[in-house]
C-alpha positions, 0 to 999 in steps of 0.5 A: 682478527677476522679471517677471510677464506678465499676459495679459488682456482687459478684457471678462473677468468673471474679470479683473474678479474678479482686481481689483488682486490681481496688482498687489499680489502683484507689488509684495509680491514686488518683481516687474515686472507687465507687462500684455498685453491679448489679443484673446479671439476670436483667442486662442480660435480659435488655442488650441481655445476657443469664444466664449461663444455657441458653447459648450454650454448646460451650460457656459454654465449652469455659468459663470453659477453660477460668476459668481454664487458667485465674485462673492458670495465676493469681495463684488463687486456684479456684473451677471451679464448686463451690457447691453454684453457682449459688446462690442469689447475692442480700444479699451479694450485699446489704451488699456491698452497706450498707458497702460502705455507712457506711464506716469504713472498707475496701471495696476491702477486703469485695468484695474479702472475698465474692468472695473468699467465693464463688469461693475458700471456697465453702460457700453460700454468700446468707447466713447471717452468711457468709455475717456477717463473711465477713463484720467483716473480712473487718472491718465493723459492721456485723450488716450491714447484717441486717440494710442495707437491705432496703437501699441496695434493693433500691440502687440495683435497682437504680444501674441496671438503672445506669448500663443500661444507662452506657452501662454495659452488663457484669462483672466486668465493669468499667467506667471512664469518657466516657471510658468503660472497660469490663472484668478482662483482661482489667484492664491493659487498665484501668490503662494505660488510667489513666496513672498508673501501674496496 
């Protein structure tokens, strides 16, 4: 069975646009999808990227155009400058890690709920109540927001090292075998690589 390593951060608008497509592609290919939340600031500093606020104005302007165009393309009612962005992605990332370890729910639904909370509902996904709501809605024990903190923090740090070793530098980033796919606009290429429909 192939394994797809899905490097992500729940505060990324591009992860939000990817939606459940990685999960659907993995299911169609009979592949395992491993969710690997990564600290974006730490990853950028390790791989030559810049936080949004430090990027040149031309890059920030183009990003807003792309967000508008791609959200329209996907039919997503995104708030392009949500009230709680940026926010600390660690608590939501810990919840994703704990949920994946615990099982029993729908990981794609959980990630979708977290990104939707940020990019459509303008909720702060660093807040415990928001995380608990997303966990419960995806079929997980909302108590994972608390019980998964320690293992989540440890795994989060390990995921960063895995990401750097795998050549990851942005989000969403999917790795299968020796092939790397960066961006929600490369998911068709991932599907083609796995010879399934996107």
